[in-house]
C-alpha positions as CSV (number, residue, x, y, z in Angstrom):
1,M,126.0,8.4,137.7
2,R,124.4,5.0,137.3
3,I,121.8,4.6,140.0
4,C,120.1,1.2,140.8
5,L,116.8,2.1,142.3
6,I,115.0,-0.8,144.0
7,G,111.4,0.0,145.0
8,K,107.8,0.3,144.1
9,F,106.9,1.5,140.7
10,P,103.8,1.6,138.4
11,P,101.6,-0.4,138.2
12,I,101.8,-0.5,142.0
13,Q,99.4,2.0,143.5
14,G,100.3,4.5,146.3
15,G,102.5,7.3,147.4
16,V,105.8,5.5,147.5
17,S,105.3,4.2,143.9
18,M,104.5,7.8,142.8
19,R,107.6,9.2,144.5
20,T,110.0,6.6,143.1
21,F,108.6,7.1,139.6
22,W,108.9,10.9,139.6
23,T,112.3,10.6,141.3
24,A,113.7,8.2,138.7
25,H,112.6,10.4,135.9
26,A,113.8,13.6,137.6
27,L,117.2,12.1,138.0
28,A,117.3,11.0,134.4
29,R,116.5,14.5,133.3
30,R,119.6,15.6,135.1
31,G,121.7,13.3,133.0
32,H,121.8,10.1,135.2
33,D,121.1,6.5,134.2
34,V,118.5,5.1,136.5
35,E,118.1,1.3,136.5
36,V,114.8,0.6,138.2
37,V,114.4,-2.9,139.7
38,T,110.9,-3.7,140.8
39,N,108.3,-6.3,141.4
40,A,105.5,-4.0,140.2
41,K,104.2,-6.3,137.5
42,E,103.4,-8.8,140.2
43,A,101.0,-6.4,141.9
44,Q,97.4,-7.7,142.0
45,P,94.1,-5.9,142.0
46,P,92.8,-3.8,143.6
47,F,96.1,-2.2,144.3
48,R,97.3,-2.6,140.7
49,M,96.8,0.4,138.3
50,H,94.8,0.2,135.1
51,M,97.6,0.6,132.5
52,R,97.0,1.2,128.8
53,S,99.7,0.5,126.3
54,E,100.8,4.1,126.2
55,D,101.0,4.1,130.0
56,W,103.5,1.2,129.9
57,G,105.5,3.2,127.5
58,R,105.9,6.1,130.0
59,C,107.6,3.9,132.5
60,E,110.9,4.1,130.6
61,A,112.3,7.2,128.9
62,T,115.5,8.8,127.5
63,Y,116.4,12.4,128.3
64,G,119.5,13.3,126.4
65,R,122.4,11.7,128.3
66,G,120.1,10.3,131.1
67,R,117.5,7.5,130.9
68,V,115.2,5.3,133.0
69,R,115.2,1.6,132.3
70,V,113.0,-0.8,134.2
71,H,113.8,-4.4,135.1
72,W,110.7,-6.3,136.1
73,S,110.6,-9.4,138.3
74,D,108.8,-12.4,136.7
75,P,105.4,-13.3,138.0
76,V,105.3,-16.5,140.0
77,D,105.4,-19.6,137.8
78,R,106.2,-23.3,138.3
79,A,109.9,-22.6,138.0
80,Q,109.6,-20.6,141.2
81,S,107.5,-23.1,143.1
82,Y,108.4,-24.1,146.7
83,L,106.5,-24.7,149.9
84,P,104.9,-22.9,151.5
85,M,104.4,-20.9,148.3
86,A,105.0,-17.2,148.1
87,S,106.7,-15.0,145.5
88,P,110.4,-14.8,146.4
89,F,110.5,-11.1,146.1
90,V,113.7,-10.4,148.1
91,S,115.7,-13.0,146.2
92,K,114.5,-12.0,142.8
93,L,115.0,-8.3,143.3
94,A,118.5,-8.8,144.8
95,G,119.4,-11.2,141.9
96,I,118.2,-8.8,139.2
97,A,120.1,-5.9,140.8
98,A,123.3,-8.0,140.9
99,R,122.9,-8.9,137.2
100,V,122.2,-5.3,136.2
101,H,125.5,-4.3,138.0
102,A,127.4,-7.2,136.3
103,E,126.3,-6.0,132.9
104,R,127.3,-2.4,133.6
105,P,128.5,-1.3,137.0
106,C,126.3,0.9,139.1
107,D,127.6,3.7,141.3
108,V,125.0,3.5,144.1
109,I,122.0,1.4,145.1
110,Y,119.0,3.3,146.3
111,S,116.0,1.6,148.0
112,H,112.7,3.2,149.1
113,Y,110.6,1.2,151.5
114,L,112.1,-1.6,153.6
115,E,110.0,-4.6,152.7
116,P,111.1,-6.1,150.4
117,Y,113.1,-3.4,148.7
118,G,115.5,-2.3,151.5
119,V,116.3,-5.9,152.4
120,A,116.9,-6.8,148.7
121,A,119.1,-3.8,148.2
122,H,121.2,-4.7,151.3
123,L,121.8,-8.1,149.8
124,A,122.6,-6.6,146.4
125,A,125.1,-4.2,148.0
126,Q,126.8,-7.1,149.8
127,I,127.0,-9.1,146.5
128,T,128.3,-6.2,144.4
129,G,130.2,-4.0,146.9
130,V,128.2,-1.0,145.8
131,P,127.2,1.5,148.6
132,H,123.5,1.3,149.6
133,V,121.3,4.4,150.4
134,V,118.2,3.3,152.2
135,R,115.0,5.2,152.7
136,M,111.8,4.5,154.6
137,A,108.3,5.7,154.1
138,G,105.4,5.8,156.5
139,S,104.0,2.3,157.1
140,D,107.3,0.5,157.1
141,A,108.9,2.9,159.6
142,G,105.7,3.3,161.7
143,R,104.5,-0.3,161.7
144,L,106.8,-3.0,160.1
145,W,109.9,-1.7,161.8
146,H,108.2,-2.3,165.2
147,H,107.3,-5.9,164.5
148,P,109.5,-8.1,166.7
149,Q,110.2,-10.6,163.9
150,L,111.2,-7.9,161.5
151,E,112.9,-5.3,163.7
152,P,116.4,-7.1,164.1
153,L,116.8,-7.5,160.4
154,Y,115.7,-4.0,159.6
155,D,118.1,-2.6,162.2
156,H,120.9,-4.5,160.6
157,V,120.0,-3.2,157.1
158,L,120.0,0.4,158.4
159,R,123.2,0.0,160.3
160,A,125.0,-1.5,157.3
161,A,123.8,1.2,154.8
162,S,126.1,3.9,153.7
163,V,123.4,6.5,154.2
164,V,120.0,6.3,155.8
165,I,117.6,9.0,154.5
166,A,115.4,10.0,157.4
167,A,114.3,13.0,159.5
168,G,112.4,13.7,162.7
169,S,111.3,10.8,164.8
170,V,112.4,8.2,162.3
171,A,115.9,9.6,162.3
172,E,115.9,9.6,166.1
173,R,114.8,6.0,166.2
174,A,117.4,4.9,163.7
175,I,120.2,6.5,165.7
176,A,118.8,4.9,168.9
177,R,119.0,1.5,167.1
178,G,122.7,2.0,166.4
179,V,122.9,3.9,163.1
180,D,125.8,6.3,163.0
181,P,124.3,9.8,163.3
182,E,126.6,11.1,160.6
183,C,125.1,8.6,158.2
184,V,121.5,9.9,158.7
185,R,120.6,12.6,156.2
186,P,117.4,14.4,155.2
187,A,116.7,14.5,151.5
188,G,114.5,17.5,151.4
189,A,110.9,17.8,150.2
190,F,109.4,16.0,147.2
191,V,108.0,18.1,144.3
192,V,104.8,17.1,142.5
193,P,105.4,17.9,138.7
194,E,103.5,21.1,138.0
195,E,103.6,20.6,134.3
196,L,101.0,17.8,134.7
197,F,99.2,18.9,137.9
198,T,97.6,22.1,136.6
199,P,94.1,23.5,136.7
200,V,93.8,23.5,132.9
201,G,94.1,20.2,131.0
202,P,92.2,17.1,129.9
203,L,89.4,15.7,132.0
204,L,88.8,12.0,132.6
205,D,86.1,10.8,130.4
206,L,84.2,8.2,132.5
207,T,82.4,6.8,129.5
208,T,85.6,6.2,127.6
209,L,87.1,4.6,130.8
210,R,84.2,2.2,131.0
211,R,84.9,1.1,127.4
212,E,88.6,0.7,128.2
213,L,87.8,-1.6,131.1
214,D,85.4,-3.9,129.2
215,H,88.3,-6.0,127.9
216,S,90.8,-5.5,130.7
217,D,91.8,-7.4,133.8
218,A,90.7,-4.3,135.9
219,R,87.0,-4.4,134.9
220,D,86.0,-5.9,138.3
221,Q,87.4,-2.7,139.9
222,L,84.7,-0.6,138.2
223,W,81.6,-0.6,140.4
224,G,78.5,1.6,140.7
225,E,76.0,3.2,138.4
226,F,76.9,6.9,138.5
227,A,77.5,8.1,135.0
228,G,79.3,11.4,135.9
229,D,76.4,13.4,134.4
230,R,76.0,15.6,137.5
231,P,78.5,17.5,139.7
232,Y,80.5,15.0,141.8
233,F,82.9,14.8,144.7
234,G,86.0,12.8,144.4
235,I,88.2,10.7,146.7
236,A,91.6,9.1,145.8
237,G,93.7,6.6,147.6
238,K,92.9,3.7,149.9
239,L,89.5,3.1,151.5
240,G,89.2,2.7,155.2
241,E,87.4,3.8,158.4
242,R,90.3,6.2,159.3
243,K,90.3,7.5,155.7
244,G,86.8,8.9,156.2
245,S,85.4,6.6,153.5
246,F,82.3,5.4,155.5
247,A,81.7,8.8,157.0
248,L,81.6,10.2,153.5
249,L,79.0,7.6,152.4
250,A,76.8,8.5,155.4
251,A,77.1,12.2,154.4
252,M,76.2,11.4,150.8
253,Q,73.1,9.7,152.0
254,R,72.1,12.9,153.9
255,L,72.6,14.8,150.6
256,R,70.3,12.4,148.8
257,E,67.6,12.6,151.4
258,A,67.8,16.4,151.2
259,G,67.1,16.2,147.4
260,L,70.6,17.4,146.4
261,D,71.6,15.9,143.0
262,C,75.3,15.0,143.1
263,G,77.6,12.0,142.9
264,L,80.8,10.5,144.3
265,V,83.6,9.1,142.1
266,A,86.1,7.0,144.0
267,L,89.6,6.5,142.6
268,A,90.0,4.3,145.7
269,H,90.1,0.7,146.8
270,G,90.8,-1.3,149.9
271,Q,91.5,-4.7,151.3
272,P,88.8,-7.3,150.4
273,D,86.8,-6.8,153.6
274,V,87.0,-3.0,153.4
275,E,86.1,-3.1,149.7
276,A,83.1,-5.3,150.4
277,R,81.9,-3.1,153.2
278,F,82.2,0.0,151.1
279,R,80.1,-1.4,148.3
280,A,77.6,-2.9,150.8
281,E,77.1,0.4,152.6
282,A,76.8,2.3,149.4
283,R,74.0,-0.1,148.3
284,E,72.3,-0.1,151.7
285,R,72.3,3.7,151.8
286,G,70.6,3.9,148.4
287,L,73.7,5.4,146.6
288,M,74.2,2.9,143.8
289,D,73.2,5.6,141.2
290,R,75.4,8.2,142.9
291,V,78.6,6.3,143.4
292,L,81.2,5.1,140.9
293,Q,84.3,3.3,141.9
294,I,87.0,3.2,139.3
295,P,90.4,1.4,139.1
296,F,93.6,3.1,140.3
297,L,95.1,5.0,137.4
298,P,98.8,5.8,136.7
299,H,100.1,8.9,138.5
300,W,100.2,10.9,135.3
301,R,96.4,10.4,134.8
302,V,95.4,11.5,138.3
303,P,95.2,15.2,137.2
304,E,92.5,14.2,134.7
305,F,90.5,12.6,137.5
306,L,91.0,15.6,139.9
307,R,90.0,18.2,137.3
308,G,86.7,16.6,136.7
309,C,85.6,16.8,140.4
310,L,83.6,19.7,141.8
311,A,85.6,19.2,145.1
312,V,87.9,16.4,146.3
313,C,87.7,14.9,149.8
314,C,90.8,14.0,151.8
315,L,89.3,12.9,155.1
316,E,92.0,10.9,156.8
317,Q,91.6,11.2,160.6
318,D,93.1,9.4,163.6
319,F,95.6,7.7,161.3
320,P,97.7,5.4,163.5
321,I,101.0,6.3,161.8
322,A,101.7,9.9,162.7
323,I,104.5,10.4,160.2
324,H,102.3,9.4,157.3
325,T,102.0,12.4,155.0
326,P,99.5,11.8,152.1
327,I,100.4,13.7,148.9
328,V,96.9,13.7,147.5
329,A,95.9,17.0,149.2
330,L,98.8,18.8,147.5
331,E,97.9,17.2,144.1
332,V,94.3,18.5,144.5
333,L,95.5,22.0,145.3
334,L,97.9,22.1,142.3
335,C,95.0,21.1,140.0
336,G,93.0,24.0,141.3
337,R,90.2,21.9,142.8
338,C,88.4,22.7,146.0
339,L,90.0,20.6,148.8
340,V,87.6,19.3,151.4
341,G,90.1,18.0,154.0
342,S,90.3,16.8,157.6
343,T,92.2,19.2,159.8
344,E,94.6,16.3,160.3
345,V,95.5,16.2,156.7
346,I,95.6,20.0,156.2
347,R,97.8,20.6,159.2
348,K,100.4,18.3,157.7
349,L,100.9,20.8,154.9
350,P,103.8,23.1,155.6
351,G,102.5,26.6,156.3
352,F,98.9,25.3,156.6
353,W,97.9,28.6,158.2
354,K,98.1,30.2,154.8
355,L,95.3,27.9,153.7
356,P,92.5,28.7,156.1
357,D,89.0,27.2,155.9
358,K,86.6,29.0,153.6
359,Y,89.5,30.8,151.8
360,G,91.9,28.1,150.4
361,C,90.1,24.9,151.4
362,V,87.1,23.5,153.3
363,A,88.5,22.2,156.6
364,I,86.5,19.5,158.5
365,A,87.2,19.6,162.2
366,D,85.7,16.2,162.9
367,V,85.1,13.8,160.0
368,N,82.9,11.6,162.0
369,N,80.5,14.4,162.7
370,I,78.2,13.3,159.9
371,E,75.8,16.2,160.3
372,A,78.5,18.8,160.1
373,L,80.3,17.0,157.2
374,A,77.0,16.8,155.2
375,E,76.3,20.4,155.8
376,R,79.6,21.5,154.5
377,L,79.2,19.3,151.4
378,A,75.6,20.5,150.9
379,A,76.7,24.1,150.9
380,I,79.1,23.4,148.0
381,I,76.4,21.7,146.0
382,K,73.9,24.4,146.6
383,N,76.3,27.2,145.7
384,P,79.1,25.7,143.6
385,A,80.4,29.0,142.1
386,P,82.9,29.9,144.9
387,A,84.6,26.5,144.5
388,A,86.6,28.0,141.6
389,A,87.9,30.8,143.8
390,I,88.7,28.4,146.6
391,G,90.6,26.2,144.1
392,A,92.5,29.1,142.6
393,R,93.7,30.3,146.1
394,G,94.7,26.7,147.0
395,C,96.6,26.4,143.8
396,A,98.6,29.6,144.4
397,F,99.4,28.3,147.9
398,A,100.6,24.9,146.6
399,R,102.8,26.5,143.9
400,E,104.4,28.8,146.5
401,L,104.9,25.8,148.8
402,Q,106.9,24.0,146.0
403,N,108.8,27.0,144.8
404,G,112.5,26.8,145.5
405,I,112.5,23.2,146.7
406,A,115.7,21.5,145.6
407,F,114.3,18.3,144.2
408,P,116.0,16.1,143.3
409,Q,119.2,18.0,143.8
410,I,119.7,17.1,147.5
411,L,119.1,13.4,146.7
412,E,121.5,13.7,143.8
413,Q,124.2,15.2,146.1
414,I,123.7,12.3,148.6
415,F,124.2,9.8,145.8
416,A,127.3,11.6,144.5
417,S,129.0,11.7,147.9
418,T,128.0,8.0,148.5
419,A,129.2,6.9,145.1
420,S,132.6,8.6,145.6
421,R,133.0,6.6,148.9
422,K,133.2,9.8,150.8
423,R,131.6,9.7,154.2
424,V,128.5,11.9,154.1
425,R,129.1,14.1,157.1
426,R,126.8,16.7,158.6
427,R,127.9,20.2,157.8
428,K,129.6,22.0,160.7
429,Q,127.2,24.8,160.2
430,E,124.2,22.5,160.8
431,M,125.8,21.3,164.1
432,V,126.6,24.8,165.3
433,Q,123.0,25.9,164.5
434,E,121.6,22.9,166.4
435,E,123.8,23.7,169.5
436,A,122.8,27.4,169.3
437,G,119.1,26.6,169.5
438,H,117.0,29.8,169.3
439,F,120.0,32.0,169.8
440,P,122.4,31.6,166.8
441,L,123.3,35.3,166.7
442,T,123.9,35.4,170.4
443,T,126.2,32.4,170.1
444,I,128.3,34.3,167.4
445,A,128.5,37.3,169.7
446,A,129.5,35.3,172.7
447,T,132.3,33.7,170.7
448,V,133.6,37.1,169.8
449,L,133.6,38.2,173.5
450,A,135.4,35.0,174.5
451,K,138.1,35.6,171.9
452,R,138.7,39.0,173.3
453,G,139.2,37.7,176.8
454,K,135.9,38.7,178.2
455,K,134.5,36.5,180.9
456,L,131.2,35.1,179.8
457,P,128.2,34.3,182.0
458,R,128.3,30.6,183.1
459,A,125.9,28.4,181.2
460,T,123.2,26.7,183.3
461,T,121.9,24.6,180.3
462,A,123.4,22.8,177.3
463,R,121.9,25.5,175.1
464,L,121.7,29.2,175.3
465,D,118.5,30.4,177.0
466,L,116.9,33.8,177.4
467,A,118.5,34.5,180.8
468,R,122.0,33.9,179.5
469,A,121.3,35.9,176.3
470,R,120.3,38.8,178.5
471,R,123.5,38.6,180.5
472,I,125.6,38.5,177.3
473,L,123.7,41.6,176.0
474,A,124.4,43.3,179.3
475,E,128.1,42.6,178.8
476,F,128.0,44.3,175.4
477,E,126.1,47.3,176.9
478,H,128.8,47.5,179.6
479,I,131.6,47.9,177.1
480,K,131.0,51.6,176.4
481,R,134.4,53.1,175.7
482,N,136.8,52.2,172.9
483,R,134.8,49.3,171.6
484,P,135.1,48.5,167.9
485,R,132.3,49.5,165.6
486,S,131.5,45.9,165.0
487,F,130.4,45.6,168.6
488,D,127.4,47.8,167.8
489,V,126.4,45.2,165.2
490,L,126.9,42.3,167.6
491,A,125.0,44.0,170.4
492,A,122.1,44.7,167.9
493,A,122.1,41.0,166.9
494,V,121.8,39.9,170.5
495,R,119.1,42.5,171.1
496,I,117.0,41.1,168.3
497,E,117.1,37.6,169.7
498,V,116.4,38.8,173.3
499,A,113.4,40.8,172.0
500,L,112.1,37.8,170.0
501,A,112.4,35.4,172.9
502,Q,110.7,37.7,175.3
503,A,107.9,38.4,172.8
504,E,107.4,34.7,172.3
505,L,107.0,34.2,176.0
506,E,104.4,36.9,176.2
507,A,102.5,35.9,173.1
508,A,100.7,32.9,174.5
509,P,96.9,33.2,173.7
510,S,94.8,34.5,176.6
511,R,92.0,32.5,178.1
512,N,89.5,34.5,176.1
513,D,91.1,33.4,172.9
514,A,91.4,29.7,173.8
515,N,89.2,28.8,170.8
516,Y,91.4,30.7,168.3
517,D,92.6,28.4,165.5
518,P,94.7,29.7,162.6
519,L,93.1,27.2,160.3
520,F,89.6,28.5,161.1
521,R,90.2,32.3,160.7
522,V,87.2,33.1,158.5
523,C,84.1,33.3,160.7
524,M,81.1,33.9,158.4
525,E,77.9,32.0,157.5
526,D,78.7,31.5,153.8
527,W,80.7,28.4,153.0
528,A,83.4,30.3,151.1
529,L,84.9,33.8,151.1
530,K,84.2,35.2,147.6
531,D,86.2,37.9,145.9
532,G,85.0,41.3,147.2
533,D,83.6,39.9,150.5
534,I,86.6,41.0,152.5
535,A,85.8,44.7,152.6
536,S,82.8,44.3,154.9
537,L,84.4,41.9,157.3
538,I,86.1,42.7,160.6
539,P,89.9,41.8,160.8
540,L,91.2,40.5,164.1
541,R,94.9,40.2,164.8
542,D,96.1,36.8,165.8
543,P,96.0,36.8,169.6
544,S,99.4,35.1,169.8
545,L,101.1,37.8,167.6
546,R,103.3,40.7,168.8
547,V,104.8,43.5,166.7
548,L,108.4,44.4,167.7
549,R,109.8,47.7,166.6
550,F,113.5,48.4,166.2
551,E,115.4,51.6,165.5
552,F,117.6,49.8,163.0
553,D,117.0,47.6,160.0
554,V,116.8,43.9,161.1
555,A,116.6,42.5,157.5
556,P,120.4,42.0,157.1
557,F,120.4,39.8,160.2
558,R,117.9,37.3,158.9
559,G,119.4,33.9,158.0
560,V,122.9,34.8,159.4
561,S,124.8,31.8,160.7
562,T,128.4,32.9,160.7
563,L,130.3,36.0,161.8
564,K,131.3,36.9,158.2
565,E,127.6,37.1,157.2
566,L,126.8,39.8,159.7
567,P,126.4,43.4,158.3
568,I,129.4,45.6,158.6
569,A,127.4,48.4,160.1
570,L,123.9,49.2,161.3
571,D,121.4,50.9,159.0
572,Y,119.5,53.2,161.3
573,K,116.0,53.0,159.8
574,P,112.9,51.7,161.6
575,S,111.9,48.1,161.1
576,H,109.3,45.7,162.4
577,L,109.0,42.0,163.2
578,A,105.8,40.1,163.7
579,V,106.4,37.4,166.4
580,F,104.1,34.4,167.2
581,T,103.9,32.0,170.0
582,A,107.1,30.0,170.5
583,G,107.5,27.1,168.2
584,R,104.4,27.9,166.0
585,R,105.9,30.0,163.2
586,E,109.0,31.9,162.2
587,P,109.0,35.7,162.8
588,L,107.9,37.8,159.8
589,L,109.6,41.0,158.7
590,V,106.8,43.6,158.1
591,D,106.8,47.2,157.0
592,G,105.5,50.2,158.9
593,V,102.2,50.3,157.1
594,T,101.5,46.6,157.9
595,A,102.5,47.2,161.5
596,H,100.0,50.2,161.7
597,I,97.2,48.1,160.2
598,L,97.9,45.4,162.7
599,D,97.4,47.9,165.5
600,L,94.0,48.8,164.0
601,C,92.9,45.1,163.8
602,D,91.4,45.1,167.2
603,G,87.9,43.9,166.3
604,A,86.3,47.3,166.3
605,R,86.6,48.2,162.6
606,S,85.8,46.6,159.3
607,V,88.4,46.4,156.5
608,D,86.7,49.4,154.8
609,E,86.9,51.4,158.0
610,I,90.5,50.6,158.6
611,I,91.4,51.7,155.0
612,A,89.5,55.0,155.7
613,V,91.6,55.6,158.8
614,M,94.8,54.8,156.9
615,A,94.1,56.7,153.7
616,G,91.5,59.3,154.7
617,S,89.8,58.9,151.4
618,M,87.9,56.5,149.2
619,R,89.1,52.9,149.3
620,D,91.6,51.8,146.8
621,P,91.5,48.2,145.5
622,K,95.2,47.9,146.3
623,H,94.5,48.6,149.9
624,I,92.0,45.7,149.9
625,R,94.6,43.5,148.4
626,W,97.1,44.6,151.0
627,I,94.9,43.5,153.9
628,E,93.9,40.3,152.1
629,N,97.6,39.5,151.7
630,M,98.0,40.1,155.5
631,F,95.2,37.6,156.0
632,A,96.7,35.1,153.6
633,C,100.0,35.3,155.5
634,G,98.2,34.4,158.7
635,L,98.6,37.7,160.5
636,I,94.8,38.3,161.0
637,G,91.5,36.6,160.9
638,L,88.2,37.8,159.4
639,Q,84.7,37.7,160.8
640,Q,81.3,39.0,160.2
641,K,79.8,41.6,162.5
642,A,78.3,39.5,165.3
643,E,74.8,40.5,166.2
644,G,72.6,39.5,169.1
645,P,73.7,36.2,170.8
646,M,76.3,35.6,168.1
647,A,79.1,37.2,170.0
648,R,82.7,37.0,169.0
649,G,83.6,34.0,171.1
650,Q,80.5,32.1,170.2
651,L,81.0,32.7,166.5
652,R,84.6,31.6,166.7
653,S,83.6,28.5,168.7
654,A,80.9,27.6,166.2
655,Q,83.4,27.9,163.4
656,A,86.0,25.8,165.1
657,S,83.5,23.0,165.8
658,G,82.5,22.8,162.2
659,R,79.0,24.2,162.6
660,L,79.6,27.1,160.2
């Protein structure tokens, strides 16, 4: 396919530019021609990257049959002058796209971010007759789209598009604004390139960077006297109050006053007033020799910066756009660096409970609690050795998170369907699953009963609920004689879902466990869990977890969405499911040994003592790893033996508040 991509691109800084760059090159690697139309060269400091000649060369590339070619809008000159003066971005981008198509027809136009790219792509689609696939990000969907002078136009652009890529609340609003629901499609997750974002690789040489900047237009973006000759924390992205930038400066002052020798390197900038305030506060707090602010670098150089940091802070908190999902935290983890993140940022990572504080990251409950933030940073400086273990676990988590993500294949499929002028319809299977809610297997079973002329319990809600599922199960139990063998399988399927729903209702945390937080599951005084520490700690089962036991194997029922996918017969061997509070996590299939260990994780025994009960002999390293894996999966928490006034609840409360 020939794809015209209209959007942000280097040297524009930010997450959307990063996504469009990697998307363009990923599609080209799959044999497509990607014609990028962008106004990126018109970006101005401080939100313009520092680009070397070799960095400009990376913008375009050829990959066998596929390639990326970039078409830049011209910077404003006298030929574009009009009053009141502004660069005519929309007109230029639409005109460039129309010319690109005239030279060699494109199959689809893809825009990412509404202003000005989505509007320009809409015009280009009208000029060329090429279908338009439009995508929003965070700030355009969460802020610009709500502006009364922009909303009517954006609504029209979305309604006119062949496909709107959106999910969640953005998809719901698009549909509410008149977009055909069948034209709204999710494009799946984005994948950070792991061949670049790795723990091992080149480090950013700050001295060399200074020399590079001496004769560049980005030299004013270098500020501060820190030479990088001491361990340093890093931040990347935009500066701001809600980014934790100023709280971090206050914490750095506390570290200086405590005599701790460390620095801060900021691959970060902000609007002029924010930039001026950041530099003024750093100066007033006596941090000039401890802070270095460097220009934004191309996405492919970010790993060099991250690998040079002792730890990297991602402290976004109370951000006004809830759907905003910064990618920096994932990049930090992939580079094997110790992530110091606000709970707001960490909880936006899928499966965040597998990345608990003191094990896979350092989680900050309240960024604006300067004393607590300074204490957590001071602990890292005083004892930096565990940072490597934290980073390694975080890296393993991030790689697992990205494993199996179909990027950019889902986007490619959307483009192919759109280019062929086929209406991109939601799959029937998706709609059936949505209607079935939490009872897809019971829905299948009920359909079989209905086809056999059985009178089904009347529905009291639009979706199946637990009460109706129980009545359907009772109907299967009632059919005792001459029922086909397949009915045993259907009855078992319904029994699984009834048991799960009942357990979820019963699994709500008790009042005594109100402070339990899956992110803060390591309750110990040290700032990090080191290798070997786990043996002496006390494991506690998640209070919202229940273990269900079945007399048959439930594994063949997982992921089933149609009648044909059900097993032919039951395999009568015991199996177990770990079930959490409704809506928090999917059930986990666990074996009998794990189920037994969970029974023993009642707060009365250490890991070593549990292993002794299980094995009746000296501990085996593989048993330690087994329990650590249970912890990493979020089944249990770990705490030190509480002595004196430091009782279980007090220790957990202290950990959750960030005091430990």
